N, C-alpha and C positions, 0 to 999 in steps of 0.2 A: 780843361780835359774836352774833347770833341764829342759833339753830341751824335747820337746813332738816329738816322732815320728811320721812319716806318717801313720803307721799301727794304732798308739793309737788315733791319729786325726780322723781317718776314722770309727774306732770303736765308738768312741763318737758321731759323726755325725750320724752313722747309728742307735744307740740306741735312740738318740733324733727324730730321723726320725720317728722311729717305734713307740714310744710312743705318738707322736703329730700329726700323719698322720691323724688321724679323726677330728682333731680341722678344717682342711680346708674346711668342710661340714656344718661348723656352721655359722650363719648370726652375723651380729651387734645386740650387746646386751648391756643393762645396759649403763655404762658410754661411751660405743662405740657411741651412738646415738648422745649424745651432744658433745664429744670430736671429732667426725670425721663426721658424716651425717650432723650435724646442725651447725657447727663449720664454722662460716664466714671468718676465718683466713686461711682457705684452699680453698678459692674461687680464680680462677685465677686472677680476679679484685682486690683482696685485696692487698694494698701497703705492700711490705716486711717489713718496719718498724713496722706494726702491731704486728709482731711474736715476738719482744722484749717487746712491751707495754703491750700485753694481756697475760693471762695465758693460761693453757693447753686448756681450754673450750672456748677460744675466747673472753674471758670477761677482760676488763681492769683491771689491778692488782690494780690500786687505788681503787676498789669498794669493797667486801666481800669475798679477795684471800685466800685460804687454803694452810696449809703446804704443802699438797699433790697438786702439780701443774703439773707435767712433768710425762712422761712414765717412769716408772722404768729401763724397759729394755734399752732403750737408753742412759740413765743416768748412767745405769752400765758399759756399753763398754766404755765409756769416762773415768768413775771412775776407772776402772782397765788400761786402756791406760794410764791415768796420773799416778798411782801407779807404771806401768812397765818402764814407762820414767824416772821416779825418780831414779829406781833402778840402772839405768846408770849413775848418776851423781858422782859417786866416781871413780878418775882416779889413775893412778899408783901413791904409794906413798902416798896414802890418799889425792890427790889434788882433786880440786873441778871441774867439767865439767860443765860450765853454760848453754851450748846448752839443755841438757836434763831437766834442771830446767827451764830453758823459756819455753819449750814445756809443762811441768808438769804445769805450770801456766795457760796457755793457756787452755789446757785440762780440767784443774779444772774449768774454767770458763764456757766452753762449758757444762761440766757435771752439773753445778749448774743451766744454763739456761734450762736444760732437766728436772732436778728436783732439787729442794732446798737440799736435803740431799747428793748430790753431793760434797760439800764444806767439808764433813767431810773426805775426802780423804787425806786432808792436815793433819789432825791428824795420821793418818795411816802412811804418808810419814815420818812424826815427830818421830813416836814410832819406824819405820824401823831403821830410821838413827842413833838414840841413842843405840838403844839395839840390832840391827842386823849388820847395817853396821859398826858401831864404836865397838860393841861387848860388851858393858857396860852391868853391872847389877845395880839393885837397891842400893844394899850394897856397891859397887865400886863409885857410884856417890855421895852416902851419906858421905862416908869417904872422897873424894875430897871437897866436899862442907864444910864439917867441918875443914879440912886442911887449905884452903883458909880463912875461916872466923877467923882462930886463928892466920893468917900470917905467917904460916909455909910452904908454899908453893904458886905457881902462878898457872893459868889457863892454862893447857898443849896446846901446839899448834894445836894440833889435835882437842880437844876440841874447840878451838876458831874457826876453820874451820866449825865444827859442828854447834856452835852457829851462825855463819854467814850464813849459810844456811838456818836454822830454821828461823833467822830474815827476810829473803826474803820471805820465805814462809807464816810467819804469816802475813806481810806486805801486801801481794797481797790477802789473806784471808780477811784481815781487809777492804781492798778496794773493795772486792767483797760484804762484809756484809753491808758496806755505801751504795753502789749502790742501793742495793736490799732494803734497808730501804726507801731510796729516792723513790723508783719505788711505794713501797706501802703506800707511804706520811706518814712515821712514824707511822703508825697503824698497831696495831696486828689484826689477822683475828678476825672476830665476829662470834660467833657460838652460837646456842640455846642450851637449856637444853636437846632438842629431840636428838640433833647430840652427845652429850657428857654430860650424867647426872652428871657425876662426878664432872666435871669442875664448875658447879654452888652448889655444894653441900657444907655445911660447914665443919669445922673439927671436929672430925678427918677422918671422912668419905670419904672426898676427899683424903687425903694422903693415907689412907688404901687401897682404891681402886686402886688408881693409882699405887700403890707398886705391888698391887696383881695382875695386868695387867701384869707385867714382867714375873711371872711363866706361865701365861696364854699363852703368846707368845713363851715362852720358850717350853711350851708342845706341841703346833702347829708344831714348827719345829722338837720335837721327834716323835711324833705320829700323822701325818697328815692325820687322818682318817675322821674326822668331819670337812670339811671345809663349810665356809658360805660366800656369796659374800657380806653381810653386817653384821656388829656387832655394830651398832649404837642402840640408844634407851633402851629398857630395855632387851638386849640381855645377860648382865652380872648384875645381882643385885649387888647394892652398898654394900661394906663392911663396916658397920655403927658401928661396935663395936670390941673392942680388944679382945672379946671374941669368935668372929667369928671363925670357924674352920678351914677356908680358910687363915687365917692367918699363918697357920703352913706350908702350900704351900709355901708362901711367905718368911718365915724364911730359910725353906730347900734351896730354890733357892739362896738367898743371902749366905748362909753357903757355898754351892757348887761353886758359882761364886767367892768368896772371896778365898777360898782354891787353885783354878786355878790361880787367879792373884798373889797370894804369890808365888806359884812354879814357874810362869813364869818370875816374876821379881826378885827372889831371887837367882835362881840358873843360872849357865852357861849352855852352850851345847845346841846341836842342838835342843833336845826335848823342852826345854823350850821356846827357840825362836819361834818353830812352835806354839805351845799352845799361846805364847804371841800374834803371828799376826792373829792366829784365833779368840783370844778374841777381839783383835781391830776390825776386820772386823765384829764381831757380835755387839760389844757393840757401837762403834762409829757412824756407820750410822744410829742405830736405835734411838740414843739419841734424836734429832728432833722431832720424833713421838712418845715418851716416855710418854707425857703429865708431865713430872718431872720439865721441867723449864717454859713451857707456854702449855695452852690447845690447843689441836687441834681438829679438827671437827669429830673424830670418836672415838670409844671405844677400839676397836680391828680393824686392817686392815692386811689382808694377804699379800697384795702388798708391804707393807713398810718391810718385812722379805726378799725380794728378795736378797739384796747384805747381810744382816746377814746369810741366809743360806748359803752363800759361805764359810763364816768364821766356820759354824757349819759342813759343809761337810769336810772341813780341819780337824776338831777335830775330827769326827768320821773316817776318813781315818787315821789318825795318831794313834787314839787308835786301830784301826784295825790292823795296821802295827807293833804295839807293840805286841799284842796278837798273830798274825799270826808268827812272830819270835820265838816263844816258841814252839818247837816240841810237846809237849803236846797237845796243844790248835789249831795248826795249821789246821787240818782238820775240826774240828769245827768252826773255824774263816771263812774258806771259804764257808762252807755249810752257815752259818748266812749271810755271804756276798751275796751269791747267792739268799736266802730266802728275803733279803731285796731289794735287784734289780728286784726280779720278782714281789713282792708285791708290790712296789712302782710303777713299770711299769703298771701293772695291774690297780692301783688305778687311775693311769695319764689317760690311756684309758677311764676308766668308767668316770671320771671326766669330761673330754672333751665332752661328750655327754651332760653333764649338760649343757652346754653353746652352744647348738644347738639355741635356742631360750629365749627369756626373760622368756616366760612360765616356760619352763623346768628349767632354772636357779632358778628362784625365789621358785618354788616348792621344788626343792632340797634343798633350804635354810631354807624352812619351816620345813623340816624334822630333821634338825639339832637345830633349834631354833624358838620355838611358840610364844615366849615372844617380838618379835620385830616387832612392828605396821608396820614398813617401809615395811617389807617383805609382810605382807598381802595387803598393799597398792599396792605394785609392781605388785603381782600375778593380783590383780583387773585391774590396767592399762593394763597389757598383754591381758586379757581377754576384756576389753574396746577396744582397738585397734582392735580386731576381731570382733567389734560390738555385743559381747556377753554381753550384760548390765545385764541382769538378775542375770548371775553367778558372775560377776564383783561386783555388788552391795552387794552380800552376803560376799565377802572377805572385801569390804570397811567397813561393819559393823562390821566384825569381829574386822578390825583395831580399831576401836572407842571403842569396849569393851575392847581390850587387853590395849590400851592407851587411856581411856576416855578423856584427856587434848590435843590429838593431833589434832591441827586445822586442817592439811592437811587432815586427815583421814574425817573428819567431811564436809569439802569442796568436798572432792571425792563423799563422798555419796549424796551432793547435785546435783553435777554435774549429777552424774548416775541418780537420780531421774529426773532430767531435761530432759536427754536423752529418759527417759521413760515415758514423757508427765506427769509426776506427779508433776506439779508445786507447790503444797501445801506443799506436803512433801520436796521438794527440798528447798523452803523457810525456812521450820522449820530447817533443816540443816544447811543452811546458818546461820541462826540466832544465833543457838548454837556456831558454829565456831567463828562468831563475838563477841559473849559475852566471848569467852575464850582470845580474844587479850588482850596482856598488857594494862594497863590504861595509859594514859599521865601523866608524872610526870614532874611538872615545872622545867626548868633548865637543864633537862636531856634529850639527844638526842632520839627519839623514835626509829630511825634508828638502835641503837646501842642495841636494846633489842629485835629486832623481826626480822625474816626472810622475806626479802622482797616479797617472793612468798607468804608469809601468807596475805599480805595486798591486795592480789587478790579476799580475801574474799567480799571486798566492791564492788570490780568491778564485781563479778560474782552475787553478790546478786543485784546489780543495773542493771545489763544486764537480770536479771530474771522479775524485776518488772516492767522494763520500757516497757514490751510487754502490759501494762496494761496503756491506754493513761490517766486514771485518777489518775496515780502513778508516771508520768513524774518528777514532782519537787521533790518527795522523792528520786527517782534514782539520780537527780542531786545533791542532799544533800549527798548521800553516795560517789559519786565521788570526790566531794570537801571535804569531811572529809579524804578520802584517801590520798589527795594532801597536806592537811594540816599536816597530820603525817609524809609525805615523800614529800618534795616539788619538788624531782628530780624523783618522780615516772612517767616516761613518759607514760606508759599505760594508766594511769588515766586520763591525758589530751587527749589521743587519744579517748578513749571510752567516755569522757564527750563530745568533739567535735562532736562525732556522735550523741549523745542525744540532744545537742542543735540544730544541723540542723533538728532533728526531731521536734523540738519544736518550728521550725521557727524561729530560732534566729542565722540567718548565721554570723552576727558580732562578738557574743561571740564565735561562733565555730570558726572563724577565729583565734582570740585570743588564744584560748586553741591549736590549732594546731602550731602557731607561738611559743608558748611557748615550747611545744614539740621539735619544730625543734631548739630551743636553747640548748636543751640537747642532740640532735642527730640530725644534719645536713646531716648525710649520710643515713637517713633510706627512701628509694625510696616511701614505702607506706605513709609516711608523706606527702610528696610532691604530691603524688596521692591524698590523703585526702584534703589537701589545694587546689587543682584544682577543687576538686566536689564542695567545698565552693564558690568558685569563679563562677561557675557553676549557683547555687543558688543566685548569688550575681548579675546575668545578665550580668558578665565581663567575655566573653569568651576569650578575648585577654590574661588576666592574667592566666585564666583556662588552655590555652594551653601552656603558658610559664612553668607553673608547672607540667603539664603532660610531657613536654620535659625533665624537670630537673629529674623527677622520671625516665625517660628512661635513661638519662644520668647515673644514678646510676646504673640501672639495666634495661640493654637493653631488657630483655626478661619479664619485667613487664606486664603481661597479660592484667591486667584491663587498664594500663596506654595506652597500644597498642591500645585497643579496643576503649575506650571511646575517646581519643585523634582523632583517625581516624574518629568517629562519629562528633566529634565538627567541624574537618575540612570539612566532608561532609554536614552537615546542616548550614555552614557558606554561602554558596551559592558561594564562591570564586573558580572560576575553576582553579586558579593556585594551590589550595591545595589538588585537586582531586589525582594527581600521588602521593604525600606522604602519603595521606590517604589510596590509594589502597597498597601501599608498608607495610604499618602499618598492614593492616588488611590481606595481604598475610602473613606477619610475625606471626600475631595473629593464622591465621589456621594452620601454621607448628607448633605452640606450642600447639594449642587445635584443633587437626584436627577432633574432633568429636561434636564440637559445630557449630550447624547450623547457629547461629546467624553471625559468621563471613563470611560464605558463602551468606547469606543473604543481608548483607550489600555490598559485593562486586558486588552482582547482582544491587544493588540499585545504586551504582556508575556507572556501565556499562549502566543503563539505562539513568541516568544522562547524559553520553557522547554519547548516541544514539547508544550505541554498543549492537544491539539487539541480536544477536546470544551468545554473550558472557555474556550477562544478562540470557538470557535464562538457559545457562549452570550451572551458580551458583545458580540460583533459584531451578532448579532440584535436584542438590546437596544438597541443603539446605533441601529439601522434603524428599529425599532419608534417610537423617540422621533424621528427624523430620517430620514425614509423617502428622500430624496434626499443622504444623507450619501455624497458620493463615495468616498472613502477604505476606508469601512467596507464599501461594497458590494464593491469592488473586492478587498480583502483577504479577504473572506468567500469569493468566488469563486476567489481566489488557492488559499486553504486547502483548499477542497473538490477543487481540481485536484491539489494536492500529496498528497492524502490517498485518491487512488483514487475521488473522487466526482465525476468530471468533469461527468457529467449533472446532478447536482444544482447545478452551477455556472452551467450556461447560463441557467436563468430570473433568477438574481442579474444576470448580464452582461446580460440583456436590460434589467431595470430601470435598470441602471448606464447602458448607450447610450440608453435612453429619455429621461433626464434630461440626459446628457451623450454627445450623438452623436459628439463629437469626442474622446472619450477614448481615444488611441492604445493604451495599454497593454490596456484592456478589449477593443478590437478584435482586437489580436494573440492574447490568451488564447481569446477566441472562436473565432477562425479556427482555432487549434491544435486545439481541442475538436472542432470540426465536421469537419475533416479527419481526425484521428486516431481519434475515437470515433465520430462519427456517420457517417464516410465521405461527408460532404456538401462535396463538392468545390465546387459553385456556390457555396453559402453561404459557404464560407471564402475562396474569390476574391473575393466581395463585401466580405468585412471588409478583405482585404487592399489591394484598389483603393480602399477608403474611406480607408485610411491615407495612401496615396500623393496622394490628392487633396488630404488636410490638410497632408501634409508629401512632397513629390517626392523628398527626399533622406534618408527613413527607410531606413534599410539593412536592418533587421529586416522592415520589410512587404514592401520590393522583393524581398528575397530568398525569402521567402516565398511570393511571387506566382511567382516563378520555380519554384519547387518544384510549384506549381498547374500551371504550363505544362506541366511535366514529367509530372505525373501524367495530364493531359490528352492526353498522347504527341505533344504539339506541340514536337519537339527545336529546330527553328530558331527557334521563339519563345523558348524555354527558353535557347538558347545567347545570343541577343541579349540577353534579360533578365539574364543572369549578366555578359555584358560590360559592361552598365552599371551593375549591381552593383558590379562590382570597380572601376569607376572611382570610386565613391563611397567606397570602402572597400578602397583597392590592398594594403594591409598584411595584410587577413584572409586567411590562408593556405586556409581552408576553401572560401571562394568560390572562388580559383583551382582549387583541386582538383575541386570539383564541375563547373566550366567544362571542365576536361580531360576529365573523364569524360563528360559530353554530347558533346564534339566527337568523343571516341573512339567513342562509339557511332554519332554520325552517319556518321563514315567507315565503320565497319563495315557498316552497314546501306545506306548509299546515301543520296540526297537524297530519293529517292522512297518509301523503305521506312518503314513506320509502326514505331515503338517498340512494343514488348510486354512493356513492363516490368509485374512485378507491381504489383499497388494497394499492397503494403507499402512500397513505396518513398517512401510518403508520409512516412514515420518520419524520412527523412533530415533535411529542414529542422526538423521539430519537435525533434529529438535535438540537432542543432546550436544550435538556438535557445534550448533549455533551458541548453546548454552556456554559452552566451554572455550570456544576459540574465534568465533566470526567477528567477536569485537576486537579480538587481536588479528585479524587477517589483513586489516587496513596497512598499507606498507607506505613507508614515507622515504622516497628515494632523494635522501639528501644529498644532492650532487654537492656536498660540501666543499666550498672553496677555500682551502687552507693557504697560508702565506708562504709560498715558495717562491721568493726573490731571488732569481739566481743572475749573476753578474758574469757576463762573456762580453765585455763591450769596449775592446779594444781597437776601434776601427778609425784610427786618424784623429777623431774626436771622440772625446771621453764621455760616454753616455752610459748611464746604466739602463739595462733591460729588465722589466719585471715580468716575472712569468709565474702563474699560478697552475697547481695541479688539482685536478678535480678527482675526489676520491668518491667513485660511484658505489653506493653501500644501501642496502635495504635495511630500514630499521623499522622495529615495531614501532606503535603509535606511543608518542610520550604521554605522561601522566594527565588526565582528563579533568576538566572542571566540574564542579558539583552538578551542574546540569546535565552533562555529559554522562556522570556516573549513574544519575536518576533514571537517564534513558535507557543505559546499558542494563539496568536493575529490572525495569518494565519488561524488556525482551527477555531476561532470563526467566522472571515469572512465568511469562507466556510460553516459554519453552518448557517450563517445568509442567505446566497445565497440560500440554501437548503430549509430553512425556508419560504423565500419568493416564491419559486417554488411551495411549498406544500399548501401555502396560495390562490396562484393563481387557484390550482385545488379546493380547498374549496370553492371559489367563482364561481366556475363554468366557469372560462374564459377558 
């Protein structure tokens, strides 16, 4: 083999860099998203063994694995390394050097792990050994075989050595094939007619089309002017008749290939050997993707031509060398070479920009091929990712027109209509997709006849109609139908579990999630969902265990961090507060713009009596969300409880501007106005507003009675207290206040005005604090429940998780012993103050 000089290597590197420099500015597109960005095998927490159990996409190889499984570039590196290693296995006097052979076997295994076509290098090594290293030609081999069969000769020693080397290579190859078959559990990949229409076509259309694809691939090597990222579906119409003119191309291809094979095998010399090795590099690596022996998941794929292109380049270079050696054609050959290099370099630069984004990639493909519904779908997906749903819908609809029986296209139309809030049209599209699903045939596995992502039509349709409370049973039927078609359909169990929770059937939801966990115990979302079920079942201990399991699998699981912290906080167990705080701190690190995390940190600080820390967290929550109802109220309450009542007033003003009907805010504001600002009129307006909203509000009614007393209108105060007592006949303090007012009226007479001191206002305030201030503290649990909806049929199957935040104000949960003691102290203080006011009312 010729050595490559440093200058030649530098020239090659320079040309490659010049052609591909602009690709550095392109993003991850098409298969990059699934293979890199969304591939769990690339996560640091994934065990190394998973790399050998899963395919290129991170999917277990035992499930729907295609022939195209690994990166062509990486496979080609080990492919060439294995071949170069084998070329060193011939020692002096034709002896065998075993070390290069052992290295070759290892490199073949690695090449095969990268991509299954890597195993074909063994065939190239065999051809090299027989026809290049040993110098045999086909006539010589044939003559030797005839002589041996006639008993006129024996096998030469050199040929025995060659056979030994080939047997070792073939045996190692057989082992690799056995291992590969075991990995896929002896099942060939399953593809639909959309991936490769010819694969499910009857004879002779199937054979004619597959053979026609060979000259199509050869033309792509010879003239790569029209490149397309996807050649599935209707890209190349079927060759259904012997009279189809395209059969001429097939015949011409086989004639040309046959002539090259005859030349390379029949004649000795360097030229024939070069042609033979070039043909081996073209033909052998292409065989697994040729559809000739088993179907693959595409019609044409430019990526599988990477190694064959090496052989093609050798063939072109060899032909150019032959021409350039002739003096008459030397100048023309150099001009042609320069023209080829220049045009291909410019084409490469231009093509690189097509890969800048998914939109540019698929739009460039549509310029080449408008009969592929998948391309129309993928342009729609690119626009959908940009939230341009109106334009995306146009491309999805076009996909259904190009391929009316494309289930995925109709699902895409339905999903886009749903995003545009056109639920009726969305349901109609989903129903069309559902009607196109293959019917169940008794005794035949349904999973073998349908793409798994197409089953999502049942999930998407169910998710759509379950928004209507009257159609929950119908949605459940769809989930069960999907499960019956594919019992290992994990997402169906997940979605059904959510629905059963909505239907208030937590036990059945638990069963659904446990079944899903049998299929995938490493899914953190499933453990999180199960924790939500246990919350519904009033079992916080089990809920916390499942939250913890989710966090073990995914320490940054945001919902598990947040909701487990809330669960710890609401438990009332002071020992859990430090861990709750750490989880909330972790949560705000992951979600720095979510005000809920800072609010709950503030609530924890309030529970721990860390007033300044609580104030800081509440303020941060309000800065992020100025209309945060509970944060505004609890900050105001914090100020009122720490003798900063006047600082609470502007906070309450903000609260009531956003929420004019906030009863607790009105009560707190009225109390501050009456007791701190001595603004009786303002306080009266607050309490009257409460009664407008809720005429039976005892707190507001009683406080208004106190206002009447402050205004020295004893008759009105008496009437008010009577009405309040009717609302709460068991409240002893209201009866006592009524007796005091009546006693005062009797002692002064009906015409005499009351001359009570203004300080009597505190009566209501003290009693109010006794009965309600400790219950005023709101906990806005932006409780994040497990709503995992699936609307994920965008060309690549991916499940999208969405969580619904139920904003609700909750009263403070049960308190710890220390907190109860604090409340009792405040209650006793309020009682003492009440006794003092009552002495004033009695004129003592």
